[in-house]
C-alpha positions in Angstrom: -28.4 -12.8 5.4 -25.7 -13.6 8.0 -26.2 -11.5 11.1 -23.4 -11.6 13.7 -24.1 -9.8 16.9 -21.5 -7.9 18.9 -22.2 -7.2 22.5 -19.5 -4.6 23.3 -19.8 -1.3 25.0 -22.3 -0.5 22.2 -24.2 -3.6 21.0 -24.5 -3.8 17.2 -24.9 -6.3 14.3 -22.6 -7.1 11.5 -24.6 -8.0 8.4 -23.2 -10.1 5.5 -25.1 -10.5 2.2 -24.8 -9.6 -1.4 -26.9 -6.6 -2.4 -27.0 -5.0 1.0 -25.8 -1.6 -0.2 -29.1 -0.8 -1.9 -30.9 -1.7 1.3 -28.7 0.6 3.4 -31.3 3.3 4.0 -34.0 0.9 4.9 -31.8 -1.1 7.3 -30.5 2.1 9.0 -34.0 3.5 9.3 -35.1 0.3 11.1 -32.0 0.1 13.2 -31.2 3.7 14.3 -34.1 5.8 12.9 -34.2 8.5 10.2 -32.0 11.5 10.7 -29.2 13.4 8.9 -26.5 11.2 7.5 -23.0 12.3 6.6 -21.3 10.0 4.1 -17.5 10.0 4.5 -15.5 8.4 1.7 -12.4 8.8 -0.4 -12.6 10.0 -4.0 -12.1 6.5 -5.5 -14.9 4.8 -3.6 -17.2 7.8 -3.8 -17.0 7.8 -7.6 -17.9 4.1 -7.6 -20.6 3.9 -4.9 -21.4 7.4 -3.6 -24.4 8.0 -5.7 -26.0 4.6 -4.9 -25.3 5.1 -1.2 -26.8 8.5 -1.1 -29.9 7.4 -3.1 -30.5 4.5 -0.8 -30.4 6.9 2.2 -32.6 9.5 0.6 -35.2 6.9 -0.5 -35.5 6.0 3.2 -36.0 9.6 4.2 -32.5 10.6 5.4 -31.1 14.1 4.8 -27.8 13.3 3.1 -24.5 15.2 2.8 -20.9 14.0 2.1 -17.3 14.6 2.8 -14.8 13.2 0.2 -11.0 13.2 0.6 -8.1 12.0 -1.6 -7.7 8.2 -1.3 -4.7 6.6 0.5 -3.0 6.5 3.9 -1.4 9.9 3.2 -4.9 11.4 3.8 -5.4 9.8 7.2 -4.1 12.9 9.0 -5.2 15.5 11.6 -5.7 18.0 8.8 -8.2 15.8 7.0 -9.9 14.9 10.3 -10.2 18.6 11.1 -11.7 19.4 7.7 -14.3 16.7 8.2 -15.2 18.1 11.7 -15.6 21.6 10.3 -17.9 20.3 7.5 -20.2 18.5 10.0 -20.3 21.7 12.2 -21.2 23.9 9.2 -23.9 21.5 8.2 -25.3 21.6 11.7 -25.1 17.9 12.4 -26.1 17.0 16.0 -25.6 14.1 18.3 -28.8 12.5 17.1 -27.4 12.2 13.5 -25.1 9.6 12.0 -21.9 9.2 10.0 -21.7 6.6 7.3 -18.1 5.4 6.6 -18.1 4.2 3.0 -14.7 2.7 2.1 -11.7 0.7 3.2 -9.6 0.8 6.3 -8.4 4.4 5.9 -12.0 5.7 5.6 -13.2 3.6 8.5 -10.5 4.7 10.8 -10.8 8.3 9.9 -14.6 8.5 9.9 -14.8 6.5 13.1 -12.5 8.9 14.8 -14.5 11.9 13.5 -17.7 10.2 14.9 -16.0 9.4 18.2 -15.0 13.0 18.9 -17.6 15.3 17.1 -19.7 16.8 19.8 -18.2 14.2 22.2 -19.4 11.3 20.1 -22.1 10.5 17.5 -23.3 7.3 15.9 -21.6 5.9 12.8 -22.2 3.0 10.4 -19.5 1.1 8.7 -20.0 0.2 5.0 -16.6 -1.5 4.2 -15.8 -1.7 0.5 -12.5 -3.7 0.7 -11.9 -7.3 1.7 -9.5 -6.2 4.4 -12.1 -3.8 5.9 -14.9 -6.4 5.8 -12.9 -9.1 7.6 -11.1 -6.9 10.1 -10.9 -3.2 10.4 -14.6 -2.3 10.2 -15.4 -4.5 13.3 -14.2 -3.8 16.9 -14.3 0.0 17.3 -10.7 1.0 16.7 -10.5 4.5 15.2 -7.4 6.6 14.5 -5.4 9.0 12.4 -1.7 9.0 11.8 1.0 11.4 13.0 4.3 12.1 11.2 6.0 10.0 13.9 3.8 6.9 13.4 0.6 5.2 12.2 -2.6 5.3 14.3 -1.0 7.4 17.1 -4.1 9.4 17.7 -7.4 7.7 18.2 -9.9 6.0 20.5 -12.3 3.1 20.8 -15.7 3.9 19.4 -18.0 1.1 18.4 -20.2 1.5 15.3 -24.0 1.2 15.4 -24.0 -1.2 12.5 -21.6 -2.8 10.0 -22.9 -3.8 6.6 -20.7 -6.1 4.4 -21.9 -6.4 0.8 -19.5 -8.8 -1.0 -20.8 -7.5 -4.4 -18.8 -4.3 -3.7 -15.6 -6.4 -4.1 -16.2 -6.8 -7.8 -14.4 -3.4 -8.3 -11.6 -4.2 -5.9 -8.1 -4.0 -7.6 -6.1 -7.2 -7.4 -3.5 -5.5 -5.3 -6.1 -4.6 -2.7 -7.7 -8.1 -2.9 -4.3 -9.6 -2.0 -4.0 -7.2 0.9 -7.3 -8.5 2.3 -6.1 -12.1 1.7 -3.2 -11.4 4.1 -5.6 -10.5 6.9 -7.8 -13.5 6.2 -4.7 -15.8 6.3 -3.8 -14.2 9.7 -7.1 -15.4 11.2 -6.3 -19.0 10.1 -2.8 -18.8 11.6 -4.2 -17.4 14.8 -6.9 -19.7 15.7 -8.4 -22.0 13.1 -6.3 -24.6 11.4 -9.2 -26.0 9.4 -10.0 -22.5 8.1 -6.3 -22.2 7.1 -6.5 -25.5 5.2 -9.7 -24.4 3.4 -7.9 -21.2 2.2 -5.2 -23.4 0.7 -7.7 -25.5 -1.3 -10.3 -22.9 -2.3 -9.5 -19.4 -3.4 -10.8 -16.7 -1.0 -12.6 -15.0 -3.9 -14.7 -18.1 -4.4 -16.0 -18.1 -0.8 -16.4 -14.5 0.2 -19.5 -14.8 2.4 -18.1 -17.8 4.3 -14.7 -16.1 4.7 -16.1 -12.8 5.9 -18.4 -14.6 8.4 -15.6 -16.8 9.8 -13.2 -13.9 10.3 -15.8 -11.5 11.8 -16.8 -14.2 14.3 -13.2 -14.8 15.3 -12.7 -11.0 15.7 -16.0 -10.7 17.6 -14.8 -13.3 20.2 -11.5 -11.4 20.7 -13.3 -8.1 21.1 -15.8 -9.5 23.5 -13.0 -10.9 25.7 -10.9 -7.8 25.5 -12.6 -4.7 24.0 -9.8 -2.2 24.8 -6.8 -4.3 23.7 -5.0 -5.1 26.9 -4.9 -8.9 26.6 -6.4 -11.4 24.1 -7.2 -8.8 21.5 -3.5 -8.2 21.1 -3.4 -11.6 19.3 -5.0 -9.8 16.3 -1.7 -8.0 15.8 0.1 -11.0 14.4 2.7 -9.6 12.0 1.6 -6.0 12.7 4.6 -4.7 14.7 6.9 -5.4 11.8 4.2 -4.3 9.3 3.7 -0.9 10.7 7.5 -0.3 10.7 7.5 -1.3 7.0 4.7 1.0 6.1 6.3 3.9 7.9 9.7 3.3 6.4 8.2 3.0 2.9 6.2 6.3 3.3 3.2 4.0 3.0 4.3 3.0 -0.5 3.9 -0.6 0.7 0.2 -1.3 1.5 -0.9 -2.5 4.8 -1.8 -6.0 3.7 1.5 -6.4 1.9 3.3 -5.3 5.0 1.3 -7.7 7.2 2.3 -10.5 4.9 5.9 -9.7 5.3 5.5 -9.2 9.1 3.9 -12.7 9.5 6.7 -14.2 7.4 9.4 -12.4 9.5 7.8 -13.6 12.8 7.4 -17.2 11.5 11.1 -17.4 10.5 12.2 -15.9 13.8 9.9 -18.3 15.7 11.4 -21.3 13.9 14.9 -20.0 14.5 14.2 -19.7 18.2 12.5 -23.1 18.5 9.0 -21.7 19.2 7.5 -23.3 16.1 8.7 -26.0 13.7 10.2 -25.5 10.3 7.1 -27.2 8.9 4.9 -24.5 10.4 7.1 -21.8 9.0 7.1 -23.3 5.5 3.3 -23.7 5.5 2.8 -20.1 6.3 5.3 -19.0 3.7 3.7 -21.3 1.2 0.2 -19.9 1.6 1.5 -16.3 1.4 3.2 -17.1 -1.9 0.1 -18.9 -3.1 -1.8 -15.7 -2.8 1.0 -13.7 -4.4 1.9 -11.9 -1.2 5.4 -10.7 -0.4 7.4 -12.5 2.3 10.6 -10.4 2.4 11.6 -6.7 2.5 14.6 -4.9 1.3 14.2 -2.1 3.8 17.2 -1.8 6.1 17.1 -3.4 9.6 18.2 -0.2 11.4 15.5 1.9 9.9 12.8 -0.7 10.7 14.1 -1.1 14.2 13.8 2.7 14.9 10.3 2.7 13.4 9.3 -0.2 15.5 10.3 1.8 18.6 7.6 4.3 17.8 4.9 1.6 17.6 1.9 2.1 19.9 2.1 -1.6 20.8 5.1 -0.9 23.0 4.2 -1.0 26.7 6.9 1.1 28.4 10.1 -0.6 27.3 8.3 -3.9 26.4 7.1 -5.1 23.0 4.4 -7.7 22.8 5.0 -10.0 19.8 2.4 -12.4 18.5 4.3 -15.6 17.6 3.0 -18.8 15.9 3.5 -22.1 17.7 1.7 -24.0 15.0 -1.0 -23.2 12.4 -4.1 -22.3 14.4 -2.3 -21.5 17.7 -0.2 -18.4 18.6 1.1 -16.9 21.8 2.2 -13.5 23.1 5.9 -13.2 23.7 6.8 -10.1 25.6 10.4 -8.9 25.0 12.5 -5.8 26.0 12.3 -3.3 23.2 16.1 -3.6 22.6 15.6 -7.2 21.5 13.3 -6.3 18.6 16.3 -5.9 16.4 17.4 -9.4 17.1 13.9 -10.8 16.3 13.9 -8.9 13.0 17.4 -10.2 12.1 16.3 -13.8 13.0 13.3 -13.2 10.7 15.5 -12.5 7.7 15.9 -8.7 7.8 19.4 -7.4 7.3 
């Protein structure tokens, strides 16, 4: 078993090993003690893994209940959040109990925000079931729900008590969701590990899940330890995300997060090459690996709409946007620009 320790405002371990789901109850009992556990999942994941999860918890002595909501970003709302809180209250959960987030990024964000705010904060455990969540969103304590005006506009930082990554759960992952996770994995190679990037080009991610998850989680851990609340180095993890969130918003979330991140990275790489920040070779290597993993590199969404959506992005600091820009594979930098220059960067990146 791989055990990666996070020493943030709450210290916890990220465990990576095949077969961990059936050990969930035993591991949680040893880590946080036996109590009531509320499993929060979407309907797709609960139909696949809900029974196994609840049985593992009951076998270890936990009282188990669940809250299940319709899958998809459209459910990551204040209404769903409120329904989950009301369920916890009706079931008399207390601050000594725990929430188990069973699912992908939407579930982790929503369940984490519920945990952060119910009775001013209770413990929660992340059990990610998608590649994207295992390598990125389950680690680091970001929690949120969406507003009509933008993604992740209401949330807070609330570190989990434990993260359990079982690569066996990825056997049921649809190809579209697998590719979304690949976009986030590629992001880590572009950000800070050229050797890792090269390995992704030569060996498919699906053939090295444990090693990939461990490498990405360790890189994210280092960013979080240096900047837990996202004012400096942690911003680097947003490579491609400013454009990506605008694409998600303008498509009414018809374009998945990983797909949008792939396009966002491609746009920023083309803009960086056009502005002389990186070479054409760097741009072409990034575009090539995205295409290798069957990820999109362009969008037909109109420039004006994407620009307006980007102006609602939470990454704006006053009238300044902090863009993460590749200098070469394995090294990026933050470029802070006035918000009225975002349109120019998008246009330079191939959006019209």
